[in-house]
C-alpha positions as CSV (number, residue, x, y, z in Angstrom):
1,X,0.0,0.0,0.0
2,X,1.4,3.4,-1.0
3,X,1.4,6.3,1.4
4,X,1.7,9.9,0.2
5,X,2.8,13.1,2.1
6,X,-0.9,14.1,2.5
7,X,-1.7,10.9,4.3
8,X,1.3,11.4,6.5
9,X,0.2,14.9,7.3
10,X,-3.3,13.6,8.1
11,X,-2.0,10.9,10.4
12,X,0.3,13.4,12.1
13,X,-2.7,15.7,12.6
14,X,-4.8,13.0,14.1
15,X,-1.9,12.0,16.5
16,X,-1.3,15.7,17.2
17,X,2.3,15.4,16.2
18,X,4.1,18.2,14.4
19,X,5.9,16.9,11.2
20,X,7.7,19.1,8.9
21,X,8.2,18.4,5.1
22,X,11.6,16.7,5.6
23,X,10.2,14.4,8.2
24,X,7.1,13.7,6.2
25,X,9.3,12.5,3.3
26,X,11.1,9.9,5.3
27,X,7.8,8.8,7.0
28,X,6.2,8.1,3.6
29,X,8.8,5.2,3.1
30,X,8.7,4.1,6.6
31,X,4.8,3.9,6.8
32,X,4.7,2.2,3.5
33,X,7.2,-0.5,4.6
34,X,5.1,-1.0,7.8
35,X,1.9,-1.4,5.9
36,X,3.6,-3.8,3.3
37,X,4.7,-5.9,6.3
38,X,1.2,-5.9,7.8
39,X,-0.1,-7.1,4.4
40,X,2.4,-10.0,4.4
41,X,0.9,-11.1,7.7
42,X,-2.4,-11.5,6.1
43,X,-0.9,-14.1,3.7
44,X,-0.1,-16.4,6.6
45,X,-2.4,-19.5,6.8
46,X,-4.0,-19.5,10.2
47,X,-6.6,-22.1,9.6
48,X,-7.0,-24.4,12.6
49,X,-5.0,-22.1,14.9
50,X,-6.7,-21.4,18.2
51,X,-6.7,-17.7,19.3
52,X,-4.6,-17.1,22.4
53,X,-4.1,-14.4,24.9
54,X,-0.5,-15.3,25.9
55,X,2.5,-17.2,24.4
56,X,2.7,-19.2,27.6
57,X,0.0,-21.8,28.3
58,X,-1.5,-21.1,31.7
59,X,-4.7,-21.4,33.5
60,X,-6.1,-18.9,36.1
61,X,-6.3,-20.1,39.6
62,X,-9.9,-20.6,40.8
63,X,-11.2,-20.2,44.4
64,X,-14.4,-21.0,46.1
65,X,-16.9,-18.2,45.7
66,X,-17.9,-17.8,49.3
67,X,-19.0,-14.8,51.2
68,X,-17.0,-14.1,54.4
69,X,-16.6,-11.2,56.9
70,X,-12.8,-11.3,56.2
71,X,-12.1,-12.7,59.6
72,X,-11.0,-9.4,61.0
73,X,-14.1,-7.5,62.1
74,X,-12.2,-5.9,65.0
75,X,-9.5,-4.7,62.7
76,X,-12.0,-3.2,60.4
77,X,-13.7,-1.0,63.0
78,X,-10.4,-0.3,64.9
79,X,-10.1,3.3,63.5
80,X,-13.8,4.1,63.5
81,X,-14.5,7.4,65.3
82,X,-17.6,5.6,67.0
83,X,-18.4,1.9,67.0
84,X,-20.7,-0.4,68.8
85,X,-20.8,-4.2,68.8
86,X,-18.4,-4.6,65.9
87,X,-20.3,-2.0,63.7
88,X,-19.7,1.6,62.5
89,X,-22.0,4.1,64.4
90,X,-23.0,7.0,62.2
91,X,-25.2,10.0,62.8
92,X,-28.9,9.7,62.0
93,X,-29.7,11.4,58.7
94,X,-33.3,10.6,58.3
95,X,-35.9,11.7,60.9
């Protein structure tokens, strides 16, 4: 795929990058090479290849889905300004 200077300036504007004419000339060739390489990737036969999220085979650890109080109710309310029976005491807001 061929890239021209107008396309380079358009990409630079979208990326909010200042590109002068000398840089635009070199970027034309670089971007064209990158797009040619991407087109080559499209030619690779990927039939039967499973999609993957990592190059290393791994499984996520599972744990039991259980609701707990954390086992530290006294530590949780330790710094509360006012507490009673293991709960936070807050001022009444509704009469």
